[in-house]
ZAMARGU-4260 file (C-alpha; in steps of 0.2 Angstrom, whole numbers, plus 5000, padded with zeros to 4 digits):
<rodrens>
0) 4583/4749/4049 | 4573/4761/4059 | 4585/4774/4065 | 4580/4790/4076 | 4592/4805/4078
5) 4591/4816/4097 | 4597/4832/4089 | 4595/4830/4071 | 4598/4846/4068 | 4617/4848/4068
10) 4627/4851/4052 | 4636/4832/4056 | 4619/4825/4061 | 4609/4832/4050 | 4620/4825/4034
15) 4623/4808/4043 | 4602/4808/4043 | 4601/4812/4025 | 4615/4798/4022 | 4605/4786/4031
20) 4590/4791/4022 | 4597/4789/4006 | 4603/4773/4009 | 4586/4765/4012 | 4584/4768/4030
25) 4567/4774/4040 | 4574/4791/4050 | 4567/4802/4062 | 4573/4813/4073 | 4570/4828/4086
30) 4578/4844/4091 | 4572/4859/4100 | 4580/4872/4089 | 4586/4869/4070 | 4594/4882/4059
35) 4597/4884/4040 | 4603/4877/4030 | 4599/4859/4040 | 4582/4865/4043 | 4577/4865/4023
40) 4587/4850/4019 | 4578/4839/4031 | 4560/4847/4026 | 4564/4844/4007 | 4568/4826/4013
45) 4551/4824/4025 | 4560/4822/4039 | 4562/4838/4048 | 4553/4835/4066 | 4539/4848/4068
50) 4536/4853/4082 | 4553/4856/4089 | 4556/4848/4105 | 4560/4832/4115 | 4547/4819/4115
55) 4549/4802/4123 | 4535/4797/4115 | 4544/4794/4100 | 4556/4783/4108 | 4551/4765/4106
60) 4555/4746/4107 | 4553/4745/4086 | 4569/4757/4085 | 4585/4749/4080 | 4596/4762/4085
65) 4595/4779/4093 | 4611/4792/4088 | 4614/4805/4100 | 4622/4822/4095 | 4632/4835/4107
70) 4619/4847/4107 | 4607/4835/4119 | 4610/4835/4137 | 4613/4819/4148 | 4594/4820/4155
75) 4587/4824/4139 | 4571/4816/4141 | 4572/4805/4125 | 4589/4799/4129 | 4584/4794/4146
80) 4567/4785/4139 | 4580/4774/4126 | 4591/4772/4140 | 4576/4764/4151 | 4571/4752/4136
85) 4589/4748/4133 | 4590/4753/4116 | 4605/4753/4109 | 4612/4773/4109 | 4627/4778/4097
90) 4638/4793/4097 | 4640/4799/4079 | 4658/4791/4078 | 4651/4775/4085 | 4639/4775/4072
95) 4652/4778/4057 | 4663/4763/4064 | 4648/4752/4063 | 4644/4757/4046 | 4663/4754/4041
100) 4667/4739/4050 | 4671/4730/4034 | 4680/4743/4026 | 4695/4751/4023 | 4694/4766/4035
105) 4706/4781/4029 | 4705/4794/4045 | 4713/4812/4041 | 4717/4820/4059 | 4724/4835/4065
110) 4722/4851/4074 | 4721/4861/4058 | 4721/4857/4039 | 4710/4840/4041 | 4695/4847/4033
115) 4705/4854/4018 | 4715/4838/4016 | 4700/4826/4017 | 4690/4839/4003 | 4707/4838/3991
120) 4706/4816/3994 | 4688/4816/3989 | 4689/4830/3975 | 4703/4820/3967 | 4694/4802/3968
125) 4677/4811/3964 | 4687/4818/3947 | 4694/4800/3942 | 4677/4793/3946 | 4681/4782/3961
130) 4668/4779/3972 | 4672/4778/3990 | 4660/4782/4008 | 4664/4797/4018 | 4663/4810/4031
135) 4670/4828/4030 | 4666/4844/4037 | 4662/4855/4024 | 4649/4855/4011 | 4660/4852/3994
140) 4658/4856/3976 | 4650/4841/3965 | 4643/4832/3982 | 4625/4833/3989 | 4630/4829/4005
145) 4644/4829/4018 | 4640/4812/4023 | 4641/4796/4011 | 4637/4777/4015 | 4635/4763/4005
150) 4635/4743/4008 | 4648/4741/3991 | 4663/4755/3991 | 4678/4747/3999 | 4686/4763/4006
155) 4677/4776/4018 | 4686/4793/4021 | 4685/4801/4038 | 4687/4818/4044 | 4693/4813/4062
160) 4689/4827/4075 | 4695/4827/4092 | 4681/4835/4099 | 4670/4825/4111 | 4659/4811/4106
165) 4642/4813/4115 | 4636/4820/4130 | 4637/4803/4139 | 4653/4797/4128 | 4667/4810/4133
170) 4680/4801/4120 | 4687/4811/4106 | 4677/4805/4091 | 4693/4800/4081 | 4699/4788/4096
175) 4683/4776/4088 | 4689/4776/4071 | 4701/4763/4072 | 4710/4768/4055 | 4719/4758/4041
180) 4726/4772/4034 | 4729/4788/4045 | 4736/4805/4043 | 4741/4818/4056 | 4743/4834/4050
185) 4748/4845/4065 | 4745/4849/4083 | 4742/4866/4091 | 4731/4868/4107 | 4712/4871/4106
190) 4697/4866/4116 | 4705/4870/4132 | 4686/4870/4139 | 4689/4851/4138 | 4708/4848/4136
195) 4713/4862/4151 | 4733/4859/4147 | 4742/4856/4129 | 4751/4839/4137 | 4732/4832/4139
200) 4727/4840/4121 | 4744/4831/4115 | 4739/4815/4123 | 4725/4812/4113 | 4734/4812/4098
205) 4746/4798/4105 | 4730/4788/4107 | 4725/4791/4090 | 4742/4785/4082 | 4741/4769/4093
210) 4722/4766/4088 | 4728/4763/4070 | 4725/4744/4065 | 4742/4733/4067 | 4748/4732/4049
215) 4742/4751/4045 | 4751/4767/4040 | 4751/4784/4048 | 4755/4797/4035 | 4763/4812/4046
220) 4769/4831/4043 | 4786/4828/4049 | 4788/4849/4047 | 4777/4848/4064 | 4787/4844/4079
225) 4776/4838/4090 | 4765/4827/4077 | 4784/4821/4073 | 4788/4816/4093 | 4772/4809/4095
230) 4773/4795/4078 | 4793/4793/4083 | 4788/4787/4100 | 4774/4777/4094 | 4779/4757/4096
235) 4762/4754/4085 | 4767/4741/4072 | 4762/4751/4058 | 4771/4760/4042 | 4777/4779/4046
240) 4776/4789/4032 | 4784/4807/4032 | 4778/4822/4022 | 4783/4839/4020 | 4777/4856/4012
245) 4777/4853/3992 | 4786/4865/3983 | 4779/4879/3975 | 4781/4899/3968 | 4769/4913/3967
250) 4771/4923/3953 | 4760/4937/3950 | 4748/4934/3962 | 4746/4916/3956 | 4753/4901/3965
255) 4762/4888/3955 | 4766/4868/3959 | 4780/4860/3955 | 4777/4844/3946 | 4789/4832/3936
260) 4779/4841/3921 | 4785/4858/3926 | 4775/4872/3936 | 4755/4871/3937 | 4743/4884/3941
265) 4733/4881/3956 | 4717/4889/3964 | 4722/4884/3983 | 4737/4896/3990 | 4747/4897/4006
270) 4761/4886/4015 | 4749/4878/4024 | 4739/4872/4010 | 4754/4867/4000 | 4759/4856/4016
275) 4740/4850/4015 | 4742/4846/3997 | 4757/4834/4001 | 4748/4824/4014 | 4733/4822/4004
280) 4743/4816/3988 | 4751/4802/4000 | 4734/4796/4005 | 4729/4797/3987 | 4742/4785/3982
285) 4739/4776/3996 | 4721/4772/3989 | 4727/4768/3969 | 4728/4784/3962 | 4747/4788/3955
290) 4756/4806/3955 | 4749/4810/3939 | 4732/4806/3942 | 4733/4816/3957 | 4742/4833/3949
295) 4728/4832/3935 | 4714/4832/3947 | 4721/4844/3961 | 4723/4858/3947 | 4705/4859/3948
300) 4702/4860/3966 | 4697/4877/3972 | 4696/4874/3991 | 4683/4869/4004 | 4669/4880/4009
305) 4672/4892/4024 | 4692/4890/4017 | 4699/4906/4011 | 4682/4908/4000 | 4680/4922/3991
310) 4668/4935/3994 | 4671/4946/3980 | 4687/4952/3969 | 4689/4968/3958 | 4706/4975/3950
315) 4710/4984/3966 | 4704/4974/3980 | 4700/4954/3984 | 4691/4949/4000 | 4690/4933/4007
320) 4681/4925/4022 | 4689/4911/4032 | 4683/4899/4046 | 4701/4901/4055 | 4699/4904/4073
325) 4711/4894/4083 | 4728/4903/4085 | 4739/4892/4072 | 4724/4893/4059 | 4724/4913/4060
330) 4743/4913/4058 | 4743/4901/4043 | 4729/4909/4035 | 4735/4928/4037 | 4753/4923/4030
335) 4748/4916/4018 | 4736/4930/4011 | 4750/4942/4013 | 4762/4930/4002 | 4750/4929/3989
340) 4748/4947/3987 | 4763/4955/3996 | 4763/4971/3987 | 4744/4974/3994 | 4739/4982/4011
345) 4731/4967/4021 | 4716/4971/4030 | 4715/4957/4042 | 4699/4955/4056 | 4697/4942/4067
350) 4682/4937/4079 | 4685/4931/4093 | 4670/4918/4095 | 4676/4902/4103 | 4676/4897/4120
355) 4694/4896/4120 | 4696/4912/4110 | 4688/4921/4122 | 4695/4913/4137 | 4708/4928/4145
360) 4720/4914/4150 | 4722/4908/4132 | 4721/4925/4124 | 4742/4923/4125 | 4741/4909/4112
365) 4735/4921/4099 | 4753/4933/4100 | 4761/4936/4083 | 4746/4929/4074 | 4743/4944/4065
370) 4760/4948/4061 | 4755/4949/4042 | 4743/4960/4041 | 4745/4980/4038 | 4729/4983/4046
375) 4724/4972/4060 | 4707/4971/4068 | 4698/4961/4082 | 4679/4959/4086 | 4670/4951/4099
380) 4655/4952/4110 | 4656/4955/4126 | 4637/4945/4127 | 4646/4929/4121 | 4659/4932/4136
385) 4645/4933/4147 | 4634/4918/4138 | 4648/4906/4139 | 4651/4911/4158 | 4670/4916/4156
390) 4679/4931/4166 | 4677/4946/4155 | 4693/4952/4144 | 4698/4970/4139 | 4702/4979/4124
395) 4719/4983/4132 | 4721/4963/4137 | 4717/4959/4119 | 4732/4971/4113 | 4743/4964/4124
400) 4740/4947/4120 | 4741/4950/4101 | 4758/4961/4104 | 4751/4975/4094 | 4750/4992/4099
405) 4741/4998/4082 | 4727/4985/4085 | 4710/4991/4084 | 4697/4983/4094 | 4678/4983/4094
410) 4665/4977/4105 | 4650/4981/4095 | 4643/4976/4078 | 4639/4993/4072 | 4655/5000/4077
415) 4664/4986/4068 | 4653/4986/4053 | 4655/5006/4053 | 4673/5005/4053 | 4675/4991/4039
420) 4664/4999/4028 | 4673/5016/4029 | 4691/5008/4023 | 4697/5013/4008 | 4700/4996/3998
425) 4711/5002/3984 | 4726/4991/3980 | 4721/4980/3997 | 4717/4963/4001 | 4702/4962/4016
430) 4702/4945/4027 | 4687/4941/4037 | 4692/4927/4050 | 4678/4920/4061 | 4667/4905/4066
435) 4654/4915/4068 | 4647/4932/4059 | 4653/4946/4067 | 4637/4950/4076 | 4627/4948/4058
440) 4638/4958/4047 | 4629/4957/4029 | 4643/4951/4019 | 4632/4955/4003 | 4631/4972/4008
445) 4651/4971/4009 | 4654/4966/3993 | 4644/4981/3985 | 4653/4992/3994 | 4670/4985/3988
450) 4665/4983/3972 | 4658/5002/3972 | 4673/5008/3977 | 4682/4999/3962 | 4672/5009/3950
455) 4677/5024/3958 | 4696/5020/3955 | 4695/5018/3938
</rodrens>
């Protein structure tokens, strides 16, 4: 098959392009800008578009399909040419569904936890040599790509994102997969630029549950009231399987998972991750991995990329960075780190970077999310607010939203960096939460500062 990607440089799109190339398809693509690591990875396989830009002449009648990425606009010249030629145009999720029509589709949905749960499932299956197709939103240890597609594998495991499918298809991605086996981890309002009310956002998850194939199953987090209500109310003819947080304890900074064989040390920590683990265990059991085999494999799981990723650790300080940015994720991550290190000072830094987080109306959703931090810091760029064409937010507004009089707020990257580098990291945990990079914060330089201080503490 000859496939052309419009906006090939995105994280998901370039991984799908690499997967199809690996499958033996002829792949071409275009984009107006491509960043690392997509640029190098596409270049290494000979499919990096040169030059960058949109070229209608790349669109011709010999193409079997065009895959349209969210980065493209509805008036993209290549898209207009494809429409003129009446070529088959797919969104990313539509094409994944086409590739998995004859497979058992396992879809992991939820506002939070879906990347981690999907990663746990894939880790367990890989550990036991079980071959499956997959799409996951993070780079995993032991996997070359975030997307893998074959003709032969019986199962495909898909991370079910609720964001829009393409510039010309406004349906959430996870509405298109039609799962045989589904999981729903939690619902917490996000993407307010697309779903302006909480009720409108929740409605997308109702549609997801109702899209499960008749006779299929929904494994759901019964500790989340919104999830429980939606699943209970669904009249879809499916099996409904509740789960709750796995039993665990924290002893001397180590999380121990309760198993039939006794407490077992694991690398991930925090109530939200133990809840994720319980969901992953059920899905693995649906896929033929028994409980003992799951526990054996999960003991070696170190976490998904950008999820509580350790920057450095010394005798006196440990530093993590995390992708958390929505209110529910910020609260869960901050609480988890404090629970793991209760006797250490927690310095929690959050960058407000997304459309939702920089919205003056949405800010109140962050109330109490940094409650576990001993020092709470928020960084945001007024320039980012302007780019997103939002009403400007002020430091007092942010402090009021978080309900912390002692909240430290920065609007310039240099001031934030200087504050951070001047901290006393003795007996502390540093947590950096962002989907951005704090205006170009150098993590290697920060690591040297922490490690240098630790030498002095000796």
